Steps between C-alpha positions, in 0.01 A plus 500: 500500500598731217206373293261555786645843559464588131146368492403708800649812339308427182172454689557824690578685175188366330281583796641853514433549129146371534442725800623804311285414198198451724554837663517661159171336397330605820626858463383512138153369586482739794574796275225390259254470786593843630457666160161340421294709736644758738177503702569136598872551568468416869327170433746398229798590719370293789433208270844533346672490841306193609583331170868579541513354850323181392712468189828533691381239749414255222827579326700400807314173523573419137864600533548264793334205321504503119677800363543362148123459449412846626289729277397845627169510314397161650619564854239770560291638209486859627462652155188286440352620827564864411334456159194342659482781751512757220220322312280500808553872547406568136181293535401695809544829314291373208222405739506850651494674159255267322139638519214275613340284231155638576613850393648373174185317388250689285154547650231279350212744443288246312472273800315587819669370812250415769569466872519140629168528683315634197651259250402204719134608528431682171488336159461685172526867407514737793287772336234266361273497810470878472302467177297209637388686812438810290260298284313372805464852636391638163228238463345575838546878494362570153211259544405661829526844341249393234274341759513811717420733214211282376355467851526871572363617164203260495438555873455870442232424238323252728492753784361773276235269358403363844377840614210491253458120459621320814333174396747466211817524710553124542422442134751762395781365720618268220772738367654527847523121533652457157758769572600329824571173316788672316703515822463122537656449157805699602520313831506164322785598268698657786477179704603284202805720431613527862485124553711446187789708636705267720874510408591262784295217353541577129726724293337832410635669186422824318273313259281399794498854636395647166226238462356588842529872428309471172239282669438756773484791258260318269255422776540831683462733202211296362327526837562875510343555159205276583440685827491835323247364249282345773501821701397725214234259368365426849461867589308585183311166495346517848388858440337400170348188655323711758325694222450208255494144648532342156868608487601261779576201271709713267696642793578150626627390157731801479639425847559135406706591196697753707565230758622268224795735439634425848434131448718506188781651702459231768525218243807646332660566839459136604650381171800735529566407863501133403785571254731583788753229576523371142806698389748226596471127548589400855 
């Protein structure tokens, strides 16, 4: 009985020492939690109280069963929980302070970002079709300007000559016809260029746009110069033909060589437009 009584006193003394040491650990950890962040004092205090209640409950269970094997840090790892809680709070603050990644990245000025709808339907350089369509317009506009000037200038001469010699009007209509053909040259080049611009089917780059622009300018400006020559020669030729019929053949030869200038522009324009699409192998 004395041995049992002494053993019970020893177990009670050990349990009391462990309980006191556990309370000291809990108090120490609670003070650390309270001094970490005063703004979260309420949350830490509530957590500390719940930990203390659970720890005392587990301590009583251990004291009743195996007091010799009791270890405060293994019974309930409250200090580990508090450290994890502190880490989570620090991560949340870093997320609030850290700026978005999109603001930190440097803008890429050398790359053009296209909307999803445009990038899925357009292939090549975005500004290239501007030069291509400009070439088509230039070919038609300048050629028609030359044709209009040649028709108007030679038509004035035919009208003036027809007052005195009306039987020579149909014979002197040749300059008007040759001037009208210049507009057809510009129309042909404009159609060729416009059909070659189709970014959905084939990539269209700046090389292609420049080729179409040069093609249109070559044909258009050549047609403009030829129209001016045909108009001036036709006006003077029909007037001279009315006074001297032997000048008709010479007038026709001059008009043919003037018309050849526009034909040169048409040939070069077709060759240049055919160069489009050869900048890159696809």
